[in-house]
Every structure is written in structure tokens, then in C-alpha cells.
N, C-alpha and C positions, 0 to 999 in steps of 0.2 A: 504494501502502499505507502508505502514512505515513495520507493524508489515509483510509481506511477505518478505521487503530486508532484517529485522533484522531476520527474518528465514531464509532465501535465506545462510546467512552472514555464520550460526552459520552452519549451514552445510557447507558449503564452507570448511570451516575451518578446522573440523570436521571432513573431508573428508582429507581433506590434511595430518591433521596431523595424518589420524591410514595409511592414504599410505608410507610415512616418517618411521611408529612407526612398520609397519610390515618388512621391508628395512630396518632397523633401516640404514637408509641415511643419513646424519646429523640434526642425535635425541639430540646428547649430548646440555648438558644444554644448551649452552648456543644458538642453535638454533631453542631450545624450547624458550626459550627466546624470541628472534627475531620472531617467527612465535607469541607469543601469543602481543608481540608490532602490528604487519603490522593486525590484526585483528580489531584494530578501525576504520585503514581508510576503512580497507572493507566493516563495518558493512555504511560509511554510502557513498560511492559508490553506495553499495549496495539497498539499500535507495534510491541511485540517480536515478539507472539504470530503478528503480519500478516502480516512476514517473514517467516519459521520455518514459517506458514500457506502458504503463497506456494513458500518454496523449496523443504516436501517437496509439495508438487503436480507441481512445476517435478522435481522427484526421479524424481516414479513414474511420468512420462513414455515414459525413452525405449522403451520394446514397448512404447505406444501407437497406435493410428492415428491417422492426422495431425486428424481432427476434433473428438478428445477433448482433444488436447494442452492448444489454448487453454484450456476448459475445467475440466479438472481444479486448475490453481492456483487458479483464483477460486474453483471449491467448498470447498479444501480451506481456503481462505483466507475464506471466510464460517462456514464450521463453526467452527473455530479460534474466531471473534471471540466464535460465537452462544453458544459454550460459556463464552468469558472474562465475557460480558455477564449470562449463564444464574447460573454463579458467583460476580458478585458480587454480582446481586439476591439472593441467596439469601443469601450470608453477613454481608454489612453493609445489606441492606438487610430482611429480619426479622431483629432481635433478641428471639430466643428464651425468651421468663420476660421483656421491661423489663417495666413496667407501662405500659401502653398508657391513653390518658387519653379517646380518644375516645365508646369500649365499641362503636364498628364492627367492628372484629379482637375475636377469640381470643385468646388469652392469646398460642399463638407465633407473635402477632402479621403473621404473614400474608394481605395481603387477602384480602380473596372473589372478585376476578377472577383470583386465581392460577388458573393451571389445577391440576385437582385433583392430572391421573400425571403433576408437573411437580415434583420436591421443591424445597421448601426450607426 
């Protein structure tokens, strides 16, 4: 759980970093330093979310068939970490209204490769 939580934190941080770099929005050295400072609390939060997701899945398996008891905690863990990654990238990786210099993104600083059905 801890390893998956830390991997999710790394993935979220790298995706937010890539989105800001692509749009060149809030990607000056001071902003990059601030993003790197946010990586440590993100790692701690993602480990807590991983443990909570696993625990919630384990608590829900009391009345399930034996075949689902091992799968539900993993599914709830992955769902919780996926939501954390999405929320971090949407909140930190796409600074709305910040003047992007690359000209590749609209004023919302959402990269064109971001799925349109996923809010940012």
C-alpha cells in the first residue's frame, strides 16, 4: 500500500509538472520550487489515501463471496489513488487564468491532450 501510494504521488507530481511545462504556465523557477515543496505533503497524503482505500475495501468484504474478498480492497485502493491523481493534476497542473507563454494551450491552461470528459 505504501509503495502504491508513493508511486501515485510520483505519477501525480510528474503529470502536473508535464502539464505546466507544456503550457508554460506558472513554470518559472519559483513556481517549480513551490511544486517540488508540495511533493512531500502529496506523498504523505497519498500513503494515507492508499491505506484508507485498502481499509475501506477490506471493511466492505465481510458479506461478499470468497472470490471477491481479495479483489475489492485492490479496486478501492486503485480508485482512491486514481481520484487523488486526478484531483492533484486538475488543481495544481492546470493553473486557470495564468498567462501561458507557449501558445499551445487555451487560457484555462488545460493541455489539448486532456480528455474533454474529465473536468480540470
